[in-house]
Structures are given as structure tokens and as C-alpha cells.
N, C-alpha and C positions, 0 to 999 in steps of 0.2 A: 675389738673395734666398737667402741661406744664413747660418746662424749657430747660436749656442747660446743656450739659455734654462735657467734653473733650474726644476726641477720644483716643483710647489706644496708638496709635503711637506718640501722643503729650503729654502724661501724665507727662513726666519729662522735659517739655520745657517751663515752666512758662507761660502757657496760662491762661488768666483771663476769668472768666464767665461773659458774657455781663450783663450790668446794664443800667437802665434808668438814665439820668443825671439830670433831674428835676422832680418835682412832677407831672407835666402835660405832660411829654414826653410820646408819644405813642410807640416809638421805643426803642429797646435794641441795644446799639452800639456794632458792631462787629469789631474786630481788625484783622490785618494781623498777621499770626503766624510766618512769616519769613520776612527777608529783601528781597526786590525784586525790580528789575529795569524793567520799561516798556518803551520801545522805542516809538518814534512817530509813530502813526498809528498801533501799535502793540496791540494785545490782550493777556492778561495773566490771567490764573486762579490763583487767589490769595487765598491760603489756610487760613482758620480761626482756624483749629485745633479743631473745635467744631461740635457737632451734636445737634439736637433739638428733644425733645419728646413733644407730644401734644395729645389731644383727637382725635378720628377718624373723627369728623366733623369739624376739624380745619386745618388751613394751616399757615405756616410761610412765610410771604412775605418779600423779601429782596430788599431794595432800597439803591442806592448810597447815601452817605452823601452829602447834598447840598453844604457844604463848599468845598469839594474837587472837586465836579462837576464844580462849578462856578469859583472858584479861580484857579484850577489847570488844567481844561480842560479834566477831566476824566469822563467816563460814564460806566454804567453797560451795557454790550453788549445786554442783553435780557430785558433791561429797568426795569423789575421787576422779581426777581427770585422767583420761587414757590417751597417751600419745603413741600411736602405732608407728612402726618402722617406716612405712611408706608416707607418713605425714611430712617427713624430712624433705625439704626442697620442693614441696608440691607447687603446682602452677599458680594457685590462688594467692598464697601469702608466704611462700618460701619456707613454710613449716614453723612460723612464729608461734611460740608458746604464750598463751594468755591464761591468767587465773581469773575465773568468773567469781568475784567476791561479793557477798551480800552483807550489808550492815544490819545486824539484828538489834543494835542498841537504839537508844532514844536520842543520841547525839550524832552530829556529823563526825566522820572519822577521816583523818588526813593521813595518807601514805606518802612518805617522802621518797624521792628517787634514791635507789640504793638500799631501801629498807627491805629486809628479808620477809617475804610474805608466805612462801610455800616451800615445800621440799619435794624433790623428785627422786624416786627409787626405781632403778632399772631391774626388771625381772624377766625371767624366761617364762613362756607359757606353753601349754600342751594343746594338741589337736585331738579330736575324736578319731576313732578308727574309721578308715575309708573316707577321709576328708577330701577327696578328689577335687579340690578347688584348683582348677587349671585353666580358667577362662582367659588369663593373661590381661585382664583389664587393669588400667592404671588409675590411681587416685588423682583427681583433679580438683577436688574440693578443698577449702580451707578450714578454718575453725568450725567445729561442730558438723562437718559434712564429709561424707565419703563419696561424693559424686564421682562417677566412673566414666572413663572414655571408652 
């Protein structure tokens, strides 16, 4: 039980569900949901129009595509984005996945809607012994927040 869905705000905007491009690809390619311009040294949150669901002991890790990093001078600001299982359908933004991209080049960079910008890899994670986290709190925060209720 893991996969991607289109968030309600983007249902009528021709967003494609991510796919792997080869039989041995680990990552699912994520594309921009909009046309967007990133000026030199600027950071933009690039929307994907997607959310991801997964098992409670899994995480979706987001990486910049190496081709746009090397060829275009772009980087993911947090190096690796972490999408927790409880980010899905959160109250703040429905679990919308954004890619925080910085333009390190000297020229503006234009990302076209549908252009593949990042890749997501689902992974299991481990907990430490005696992790007794049982406070039952629920995530209410959106992007970059774990606000709890």
C-alpha cells in the first residue's frame, strides 16, 4: 500500500502520476505542476500537484534529478526531502509535495509544467529500542511543519 494521488486542487490540471522510467529505476519521477521561473540565487517551492500514501514505517525521500542539478545548476534546498506517512492528507495542505529548488546559476531558469524535476524513493525506516512514542498526537502542519494537535 503505497502510491501517489493528485491533490484536489490539481485534479483538473492534467497532472500525471509518477512512474519509474526503466526496469531498475529506484525512483519515481516527479514533475512540476506549473510553469515557473527561478531567478539566479532564488529559491522557489515548485508544486507537483501530488500527495503520497505509504505504510506507517515508510518514508518517501525526494531527490533532485541529477540531470537538472548538473546540467542546469539547480539544487534541492534541503538536499533530500522527507515525506512522512502522516503528511498524507494533512489538514494544512492535503499532503501536497513541493520541491524547494534553488537556482545556483547566473541565469534565470524556466521549468515547464510537466518537466521532471525530482525523483521520489519509498524506503522503510527503523526505530530505536524502547521508542515508546504513543502520545497519539496528529500532524496538522503542512510543508516544513510537524505541528501537532
